[in-house]
N, C-alpha and C positions, 0 to 999 in steps of 0.2 A: 398446783403449785408453783413457786413461785423459784428462780434461777440464783436469788441467793440465800435462799433458807440456810442451805449447810453449806453456803461457803467456805468457813473456816475452817471448820472441822477437816481435820488435816489427814486425821488417823482412823476416819471413818471407812471402814474397808467393808460393809455391808450393811444397803439400804433397802427395806424390805417394806412396799408399800400396797401390796398386791390385797386385791379381794376388796379394798375399797372403792368409793365413789368418785372417785379422781377423773376430770374429765377433760381441766387445763393442764397445762404445761406450759409455763414461759418459755422461749427461743433461747436458746443459749446456755442452757442449764450443765447440761454432759460436754457441750464444749468446751467450758471454760470453767471448769471442775478442776480445780488445781490440788490433787491430794494423793493419796492409796483406795479410790473407791474400785472394789472388785467386782462386786455383784450389788446393780442397782436392780429389782422390781417391782414394776408396775403392772402386771398381767393380772385380769379380769377386774379390770376397770372399766369407767365411760366415756374413756379417749377418745375424739372422732375425727381428728389429724395429730398428725405427730411434724414438727418442725425438724429440720435437717438438719441444725444445729446440736439437735438433741441424738442425734444418730450416730453421730461422731465426734470424738474427743481429741484437742489436744494440746492440753496442757499439763497431760499426766500419759506416760509413755504407753500404759498397761492396762487394761479390766479385761476381767475374765466374760462375763457376761453381762448383757443389758435385756431384760426381758420386756415384751411389750406385747405379749401374745394373748389371744382374749379378751379383747377388746372392742372396739366398733371402728376401727381406726379405715376411713375409706379416700383418704388424700395425702400427702406430703406435702406442707408448706415451706415457706421459706422469708418468715414475717420482717427479720431485719436484713435481705436483701444480700444476705451472704454471698460470696464469691471465691472459690480456691485461688490463691495466687500460684505460682511457679516456686516461690521460695517459702512456701509452707509444709510444715509438715505435720502429716497426724497420726505419728507414734507408729507402734505397734499392734495397735486395736484390740479388738475382739470380737466377740459374736453378739451378733445386735439380732433377735429374735422377734420377729416380725408377721411370725406363724396365726392362723385363726383371726384375722381381720377381713376386713371387707374390701380392702384392695380390689382395683378391679383392672384400670389401665399399667400397662406396663411404661418401661421410660425409653423412651425416645429420644432422640436429640433433644428435639424441643423443650421435655423435660428436663433432663439434663441441665440443659442452657438456665433455665428456670431455678434448678437446684444448687446452682452456682457452677457448675463445670462447667468452661466458657468450651473447652476443647476435651473432645473423646479421650485422647491419652492420658488427660488428668484424672482417668478412674484408675488408673496405674498406681496412685497414689493408696488405694483400699484393697492391694492387695493382701495385706495380711489382717483385713478385717473377714469376718462372716455373717451371712447376712440370711435368716431363716426366713422365706418366703412362703412357705408351702401353706395349704390348706386356704387361701384367699379364693374369690371369686374369679380369677383373671379369665380376663377374655383377650382369646390368643388371635391379634389381629395385626394388622400390617405393623402398630408397633413395635412389634417383636423382633421384624424382619431383620433389623438393623443390628439388634443384640446378638440376632442368632447367627447371622454374616460373621460377626465379629468374634464369637464364640466356636466358630467350626474348628478351627486347631485346638482348642483344649478341652473341646467337649471329650474326646475319651480318658480325659485324666480325672474329669468331673466324677468321683465314685461318693463323696460324702453321702450322706442319706439328706439333709440339708437340701444338693443341686435337685433334688427329685420333686422337681415344681410341679404340678399337674393344673391343665387348661377347666376352666369350668364352662366357656361358653367359647364359638357357638359349638354348636351341637355337633359337629365333622369331628373335633378336637375334644370332646370332652371327656376329663378323665383322662386324657395324653399327653404324657410327659414332656416338655420341654425340650429336654437333653433328646426324646423321640426324632421330635421335630428337626431336630439339627441334626442328628446323625444320619438321618432316612430323607432330608431335605426337602422335606414334605412345606416346601415353601411357596408353594402357588397357593395354597387356601388361605395364607395369611393377607385377610383383605379387611378394609375399611371401609364403613356403609356411608356415606356422604348425606347429608341431610340439607334443607332451605336455606339453612343457616352457614354452610360450605358453597355456597351457591350452584347448588343442584334446582335445576330446572323443573318447576311444580310439575308434579304427576311425573314426572323421571325417576328410574332410579341409578342411585351414581354409584359408584363404590373403588376406591385405590389398591391398587395392586400391583405393591412396589416389584415384586418378583417376579414379573411376564412383563420386560422392556419396562418397567416404571412407569405402567400406562395407568390412566384411569378413564373407567368406562360410564360414559354416559346413553344409558337403554332408555329413549323415549319412543319408540315402537309400539304399533299398534295403540294409537291412544288418540286417533282420529286429529291429529294436528292439521292446521291449516297454516299455521304461521313456524317462522324458526324459533329456537328458543331466543330468550333475550339475554340470558347471561350462562357462561359456563364455568366451572369450579376453577380455582387458582393453581392448577397444576401444569405443569410443562407437558406431556404429551397424555391427550386426550383422541380416543374413541370415541367416536359420536353416532349411533343407531338412530337414524328418523324412516326407518323401514316400515313398511306397511301405513300408512299415512296418506290424507290428503292434500300434501303438499302440490300447490299449480306453479304460481308464476314465480318462480324464484329471482327473476331479474330485479322485480317488485319489493319482494324481501330485503332484498339486500339493498337496495335504494332506501327503503322506509328506513335499516337501521342505520345506515350512513345518516340521513337528514338528521334524523335524532340524537346524532350523538354518541353513538357506542361505539368503543372502540374495534373496529372488523378486524380490522388487523394485527393488535395482538388476539385475538379469538382465535383466528385462521391459520395463525403462524404456529399456535400450538396443537393441530388437531394432526394425528395423523392416520386417519381412517376414518371417512365421513362414507354414510350408507343412506343412498335417497332410495335404494330400491322400492319397486313395487307402490308409487305414488303417481300421480297425475300431472308429472311434468313435462310443458312441451317446449320449453325452451329454456336454453341456459345464459347464467349470468354473464354480460360481456363485459363487467370489470371486476375488479378485485380477486380472481381465481389466480393470480400467479404467487398469492397467498400462501395458495394452497397447492404449491410445487413441491410441499413434502410429504404432501398424505396421500394418501390411495381411496379413491373415490369412485362408488358403486352407486350409476346411474340405471342400473336395468330393470326391465320392465315398467321402462313411463313409455311415453307417446313422444317421445325428442323427433322433432323432423324440422331441425336444422344444426348447423353445428358454425360456433363464431369463429374469426381466426383467432379470439384470445385465447383460445384452447390451444393456442400451439402452443403457450409458454408452460404448458403441461406436458410431463412425460407421459406417455400413450399409454405406458406398460404399466401404470399407475390410476392408469380409468376402464371401468367396465362400463360398456354402452351395450353388451352382445349387437344386434344390426338395428341400425339407423337408418329408415326410407326416408330420401328426401328430394325435392325438386332442384337437381344440381343446378351451377349456373359457372360462370366462367370465376367471380371471385372465390369459389370454391377448391379452384386448381390446385391451393397448398395443403390440401388434404394426400394429394397422391404422394409427397415429400413427407407427413407428420404420420400416417398412418406406420404400423411396424410392418419388417419385411415377411413373407412367404414363413423364412426360414425363423424367426425370431420366436423364442419361448411364451412370448404374449400376443402373438397374429390374431390369436381369437378372441381377443378382447374387445375389438371395435369391427364393425363391417360396416362400410357404408356404401349402400344401394341406390342407384339414381333412375329416377325414372324417365324413362327414353322411348316414344313410341308404344307406350303400352308393356315393353317390358323395364326391368330390375335389372338393373348393370351394374357391376362394382365399378367404383370409379377410378378404381386401379386401371380399369380399363379403357376409360374413356381418353378420348382426343382432346384438343383444344377445339378445335370445329365441333368435337361431340357437343362439349360446354358454351359454346356461343362465343366462344373468344374471339377479338380480331386480330387475327394472323398478320403480321407487319413484313412489308416488301423486302424482302431479301437484299435486294439490290441497293434502295434505299439506304440499310445499313450498314451493307458495305461502304456506298460511296460517303454516307457522314461518318463510319468510322476511319475513313482512310483521312478525308478532311481534317476532322478533329486531330487523328494524328500528325498528319503533315502541318497544322498550328502547333500544336505542342514541339516539332523539333525543330521549328521556324524560331518558337519562345526561346526553346534551349539554347540553339545555337546564337541567334541574338545574345542572349544574355552573357555566354561563352565569350564571343566575340567579346562585347563591350568590358567583361571584366578583364578582357587578357588582349585588351587593343593595341596599349603599348607594345607588349611582349611581338605581337603579329606586326604592328608599323616596323620593330627593327629588324626584326628574322627578315621579313619580305624586302624591305630595303638591302641587306646585304645579297638578298638573290636576284634581284635587279640589277645591281649594279656589278654581280659576278657575268652573268648572261650580257650587259651594255655596253659595260666598258667603262671607265674615266677617266675624263681629263678637265685637268685644272686650270681656271684659268689664269694670267700671267698678273692679271690687276688685284690681287690680293694680298696685301704688303704683309700680315703676319703667318709664322707657319704655325704658333703655338699662342695661347690666351688658357690661362693659369688662374681656376678659380680655387680659393680655398677661406677656411676662417682663417682669417689675418692676425687675430687675436691668440693663437694658438703659437708658441714660441717653437716647441718641437718642430711643429710643420716648418716656421720660417727656416731653423737651423738646416733641416735636410735639405729646403729646396735651394739656400744659398751654396751650400757644401756639397750638394750632390749631386742633384736635376739640374740645375740650371748650367751649370760647368758641362754636364753632359750634352745637354741639347746644345748651347749655344757656343761651345768652346771644341767639343770633340766630332759634332755635326754640324755647324753651322748654320742652327735655325735660328729664327727671327721670332721672341719670344717674349711677348708683353706679360709684365705680373702687375697688375695694378698696386700693390706695395709697394714695388720700386718705380714703377714707370708713370705713375699717373702725375700730371700736370699741374701743381699748385693753383688754386684758384678757376681751375675749371670745373664744372658740375660733373658730379661723378658718374652719373645716371645717366648724360647724353656723350658723356667721353665714352662709357661702357658700350653704349648703342654704337657711335660710331667704329672703333675701335672693333667688336665683336662683329659688324657685318663685314669687315673688313681680314677674320683671320681663319686659317685654313680648318683646326683641329683643337677643340675644349678640352683644356685638361681638369676633372673634378675632382676635388679630394674631398672624402666621404669623411667627416668628423663627429665628435660629439656635438649636442647641441649650440648655436652660435649663441655668446651673451653679448652680443653689441647693440646699442642703442638701434640702429638699423638694421635689419637682414638683407644686408648686400648679397649675403650666398644667395638666395634665395631669386633673387633678381639677374644673378648672374646665369642660374639656371635657367630661368626662364628664356631669356635672350638666345641663350647655348641650344637651346632645345626647339625654338624658334626655327632657328637659323638651320638645325640640324635636317629638320622635317622640311624643310620648305628649298636645300640643296642638297642634291645628291654629292655634290661635293667635299660637302662637311664633316666630321666627323668627332665624336665625341667619346674620350676615352674615360675610362670612370677607377679612382684607385680607390680602396675600401681600407684606409688610413686606419679608423675605429675598428675594424671585423664588425662594421653592425651588420644586422638582419635586414632583410628587404623589408619587413612590415615596421621598422624603424624609421623608417626614410620618411621626410615628412612629402617630398612631391614623388606621386606613384611612378610616373615615367624612368626618374633614377632607379627606380627600386627595380624596375624592370630590367633594367640592365643586370641588377643581380640575381633574379631571377632563374635567367636564362645564362647565366654562367660569363657573361662578358662583360669582363672587370678584370683589374690587375689585384691578388690579394696582397695588401703588404706584410704580411705574414709569412711569405713565400721566400725562403731565403737560400731557394738552392741555384739562382742564379739574380744577376745584378737588377735590381727593378729598372734601374736608369737606363741599361743599356733596353731592357722590355720594351719599354715607353718610347726610347726611342727609335727602335725597330718599329713600333707599329706605323709612329709618323713619316719615317722614310720609305716603309712601305707603298703608301699611300702615292708616292709619285715615282712609281719604279720605272719607270718610261723617261724621266729626266734625271741625269745624273747630279748629284750634291754641286759642282763646282758650276756647274751651266744655270742651277737655278741661284746661286749666288750674283753671278755676271749680269746675267738677263733682268733682273727682276727692278733692279734701280734706274736701267737705261729706258725702261718705259712708262716711268713715274714722272708725273712733271706736277705742278703746282693747279694746274687747273682739275686736273684729276681725283686730289687728293688736298684741297685746301686746309684742309683742317690738322694734316701732318706736319705744318711747319712747326707746330710750336711743341713737339719733341726732340731731344737731344739727339736722338738716332739718327733721326732723318737729315739736319742742319750736317751730322757727321760724314753720313751718306752722298750727301749733295759735296761735301768739301774736298772728299777724296776723289769725288768724279772729275 
């Protein structure tokens, strides 16, 4: 029957083709029917398949009955790969009678996807439909489980006659209503037997049982097997029974599987129960055991006489070994920590007995000496530990001293001066040398209007400021070295990065630090003009002053910064009066001692006054 035969009969209400010899029906007949067809009767024909598009309608809102009963329908098809979309409407439907056919396999998720229902919730679009599936040869197996679990909340409301669908197989459920299975939760018997096509190993019996931990049972017991199965079904929770066989060399079996490229990891990771009981196993595999860490393994009733340390990767509560008698060595001492404690629920799973002088003694009771272990010299261990600890302390201390060497030098220098006292030589010509960013107009303005008058006028200190006092034509670095070597205190003003073509600031810092570290009589005063952090300063030795708090914060407005700087300079010569410093310094300066001073106007002025 073609799908366009009655296409233009918009007022066709009843179409009765029952008791004929119709064997084929084109897909889309009912789905595309655009009219007012209420009754379609194709019962008692010879149809063996039915397309999904002939069981639902989308172009007409209602129909009363579509009757496909008493055919030989064995399966549903989807020849046009129809898919139900989210925005597709299937009308208000009607009754679809599929009773008295030969359907056997129920609709699991894979079948529904094949029929065009990508997601299970799309079945809700068929709520207004009724499907009479009675009197088919339904096999109530694992495929019913998902449907049964989803139908549990609605089972008590399913009172219509066509819901009374009964099982034909297996024998356990023959003539049992599916509603009874749902209401009484008879899910354990819903199993699917797997064949060789499903990768069930030859001669083994395999079945999928979703109601019990979603497990797949592979029963290969009592088959006189000498080798491990080479394939396993593609399910996630496997329980493999290899008991009562003739398995012997498991390490060789595992190596053979790995050598021939079989995916051991994928197979072992999916196993949750591995039964090797009552075989002839003497040795356990040393590799790949960690893939079985999620599984319970039964090795009882074998002849195992050694346990490799790789067993430590497994949980002892998941392994059944009963009693293992072995010749214990020092390398087996790990078993004392691995075996379950006596108060553990699984302490009977594994017992390891060692042969010692004709007796069997639990390995838990064996000492290192009994196991033949070499007992280390305690004194040697203590001495080695002390040496290593001392070495680590020295290394850490050295690293700390190196990291904070500048801070330690500055603090240590202060302590030495405090206990030893300080005497100022009268041969130093300048009291203060000012190092700053000469390109910064704000710094220059502050120096000329505030700091220099305070130092020179108010406190009669001799100040050298390169920006003002340098002699024209004299090499600057040579002049810098000569002047700084004859200066008492260095004032370093820290500001943002210097932009000049020559970084004179860093040269001044270097010579100031050199004089400071080689002469206890010299001092450095740091003024943090731009509120820099210690890690923002290029030279770490200047950052050390900031880290220990030995600097003047330019943001401190509680008192005059200029007076604070002057007091720090005057404090260094507290044993001499300011007036005596002024008049005594020049009387002892002659041309032979400081020949380079002749070029400075300040020196000529002092000589003239003298």
